[in-house]
C-alpha positions in Angstrom: -11.6 25.6 39.6 -9.8 28.7 37.6 -10.3 28.8 34.0 -6.5 28.1 33.5 -6.9 24.8 35.3 -10.2 23.9 33.2 -8.5 24.5 29.6 -5.4 22.8 30.1 -6.8 19.6 29.1 -8.2 21.1 26.1 -4.8 22.7 25.4 -3.0 19.1 25.7 -5.4 17.7 23.3 -5.0 20.4 20.7 -1.1 20.3 21.0 -1.0 16.2 21.1 -3.7 16.5 17.5 -1.0 19.3 16.2 1.9 17.3 16.9 0.2 14.1 15.4 -0.9 16.0 12.2 2.7 16.5 11.5 3.4 13.2 10.9 4.4 12.0 7.4 2.7 8.8 6.3 3.9 9.0 2.8 2.2 10.6 -0.5 1.0 8.7 -3.0 4.0 8.7 -5.8 2.7 6.2 -8.4 -1.0 4.3 -8.7 -2.0 3.0 -12.3 -5.7 3.7 -11.6 -9.0 2.1 -10.5 -10.8 -0.8 -12.4 -13.8 0.3 -14.7 -17.2 -1.3 -13.9 -16.7 -3.9 -16.9 -13.1 -3.9 -16.2 -11.0 -7.4 -16.4 -8.6 -9.0 -13.7 -6.0 -11.7 -13.4 -5.6 -14.2 -10.7 -3.1 -12.7 -8.2 -2.5 -14.8 -4.8 -0.4 -17.0 -3.0 -2.1 -20.5 -1.6 -0.5 -23.4 0.0 -1.8 -26.0 -2.7 -0.4 -24.2 -5.9 2.0 -21.5 -4.7 2.6 -18.0 -5.9 0.5 -16.5 -9.0 1.6 -13.1 -9.3 0.8 -10.1 -11.5 3.4 -7.2 -12.4 3.2 -3.9 -13.7 6.1 -1.2 -14.4 6.2 2.3 -12.4 9.0 5.0 -13.0 10.7 6.7 -10.2 11.0 10.4 -11.8 12.5 12.4 -8.9 16.3 13.1 -9.4 16.5 12.4 -5.9 14.7 9.0 -5.8 12.0 7.8 -3.6 11.6 5.9 -0.4 8.6 3.6 -0.5 6.9 3.2 3.0 3.5 2.0 1.6 2.7 -0.6 -1.4 -0.6 -1.9 -2.5 -2.5 -3.8 -5.1 -6.2 -3.7 -5.5 -7.8 -7.1 -6.4 -11.5 -8.9 -6.5 -11.3 -11.4 -3.5 -14.0 -14.1 -3.1 -12.5 -14.5 0.8 -11.9 -12.2 3.7 -9.6 -12.1 6.6 -6.5 -11.8 4.6 -3.7 -10.6 7.0 -0.5 -11.1 4.8 1.0 -10.4 1.4 3.8 -11.6 -0.5 5.4 -8.4 -2.5 8.2 -7.8 -4.8 9.8 -4.9 -6.6 12.1 -5.7 -9.2 14.4 -4.1 -12.0 15.1 -5.4 -15.8 11.9 -7.1 -15.9 10.4 -8.0 -19.4 8.3 -10.6 -20.9 10.0 -14.3 -19.9 12.9 -12.3 -17.9 12.1 -11.7 -14.1 14.9 -9.3 -13.9 16.6 -8.5 -10.5 14.8 -8.4 -7.1 15.5 -5.0 -5.1 13.4 -5.8 -2.3 11.0 -8.3 -1.5 9.0 -10.2 1.4 6.1 -11.7 3.3 4.6 -9.2 5.3 1.5 -8.1 7.3 -1.4 -6.7 5.4 -4.4 -5.0 5.4 -7.6 -6.1 3.3 -9.9 -2.8 3.2 -13.0 -2.7 1.0 -12.8 -0.1 -2.1 -16.3 0.0 -2.6 -16.4 -1.7 -5.9 -16.9 -4.8 -7.3 -15.3 -7.1 -10.3 -17.4 -6.8 -13.3 -16.2 -10.3 -14.8 -15.4 -12.3 -11.3 -18.4 -10.7 -9.2 -16.3 -10.5 -6.4 -16.1 -7.7 -3.9 -12.9 -5.5 -4.7 -10.4 -4.6 -1.8 -7.0 -3.1 -1.4 -4.3 -5.3 0.2 -1.9 -3.2 1.5 1.8 -3.4 2.9 2.9 -0.6 5.3 6.1 0.1 7.5 8.3 -0.3 4.6 11.6 2.0 4.2 12.9 0.9 0.5 15.3 4.0 -1.1 14.6 3.6 -4.9 17.1 5.5 -7.5 15.7 7.1 -10.2 14.2 4.3 -12.9 12.1 1.8 -13.9 10.7 -0.8 -11.4 8.3 -3.5 -11.4 5.8 -4.0 -8.5 3.6 -7.1 -7.4 1.5 -7.6 -4.4 -0.2 -10.7 -3.8 -2.8 -12.0 -1.1 -2.0 -14.8 1.0 -4.9 -17.0 0.8 -5.9 -20.2 1.9 -6.1 -23.4 0.0 -7.7 -22.4 -3.1 -10.4 -25.3 -4.6 -9.5 -24.1 -8.0 -6.0 -25.6 -8.0 -7.6 -29.0 -7.3 -10.7 -29.0 -9.1 -10.6 -26.2 -11.8 -12.9 -23.3 -12.0 -12.4 -19.6 -10.6 -9.6 -19.0 -8.1 -10.0 -16.7 -5.0 -8.5 -13.5 -6.1 -7.7 -11.5 -8.9 -5.6 -8.3 -9.3 -8.2 -6.1 -10.9 -7.0 -4.7 -14.4 -7.1 -0.5 -15.2 -7.4 1.6 -17.6 -5.8 4.9 -15.7 -8.7 6.2 -14.3 -7.7 8.4 -11.0 -4.0 7.3 -11.5 -1.0 9.4 -10.3 2.5 9.3 -12.0 3.9 7.3 -14.4 2.9 5.1 -16.4 -0.7 6.3 -15.7 -2.4 3.0 -16.4 -1.2 2.7 -19.9 1.1 0.3 -21.9 -0.7 -2.5 -21.5 2.7 -3.9 -20.1 1.6 -5.9 -17.1 3.0 -9.4 -16.3 1.9 -12.7 -15.1 4.2 -15.2 -13.2 3.6 -18.9 -12.1 5.0 -21.7 -12.2 1.5 -23.7 -11.3 0.1 -22.3 -14.8 3.4 -22.2 -16.9 3.7 -18.9 -17.0 6.9 -17.2 -16.8 6.3 -13.5 -16.8 3.9 -13.7 -19.8 2.7 -10.3 -21.2 -1.3 -10.6 -20.8 -1.9 -6.8 -22.3 -3.5 -5.4 -19.0 -2.6 -2.8 -16.9 -3.1 -3.6 -13.2 -4.5 -1.6 -10.2 -1.7 -1.1 -7.8 0.7 1.5 -6.5 3.4 2.7 -4.0 3.6 5.7 -1.5 6.5 7.1 0.3 8.5 10.3 0.2 10.9 12.0 -2.4 14.5 11.5 -1.3 15.4 9.9 2.0 13.2 8.6 4.3 10.2 10.4 6.2 10.6 10.8 10.1 9.0 7.9 12.0 5.5 8.7 13.0 6.3 9.2 17.0 3.6 7.1 19.1 0.5 8.5 20.9 2.2 8.1 24.3 5.3 9.9 23.5 3.3 12.8 21.9 1.4 13.1 25.0 4.8 13.0 27.2 5.8 16.0 25.3 2.2 17.9 25.5 1.4 17.6 29.0 4.6 19.1 30.4 4.6 22.1 27.6 0.6 23.1 29.0 1.7 23.0 32.6 4.5 25.2 31.6 2.5 27.1 29.7 -0.2 27.6 32.7 2.5 28.4 35.6 4.0 31.4 33.4 0.5 32.8 32.7 -0.5 33.3 36.5 1.8 31.2 38.9 0.9 28.0 40.6 -2.1 26.2 39.5 -5.4 26.9 41.2 -4.6 30.2 42.4 
């Protein structure tokens, strides 16, 4: 077997990796910051027996070209695992007692990934609940985000006590964008607990990622990349020394 034939698989793999590396999954455009070691939290979940209990916090689209949001998330102290869905909303014109206008919302597939931190008040492990695969264009301005995990029936709704999921509060550690975990203007909304976008004096750990301006090019599948990479490598081999195997 010639050296030219032996190197083709390596070239194909290298080209595949190079092409895959160009896919743009979206940069962090705003993140309100991490939960400190002794930080508090506010209940943030959707459960069948108590409905929606949602935290909100504001972020500012600062670029004149606007943003296209591709991923959103919140960091939550959660007693349970196996969260696969989240309820989310992006709004404008929100203020205490006023839910403003919904720009985009839904219930979508979500991931639950441990952050490595533990809630200082609840004692629960903290997880990032993330919704991906979005393409939401936002003009410059101020918006309000909510990302709440869907959980099982919550015993606290029936018997009182500690709820299953809480959105971590933050003081802005490792924040990105504006505002950086400051302002203490996070809001809480729950018909079950009789709060109508109530001000709790917290900043909540959540964020958005995407691109400035229009949507990024969708990430191509591995199979599509391989279909391009292999013919390209074969073509290189033939130009270098004639038919393979000579």
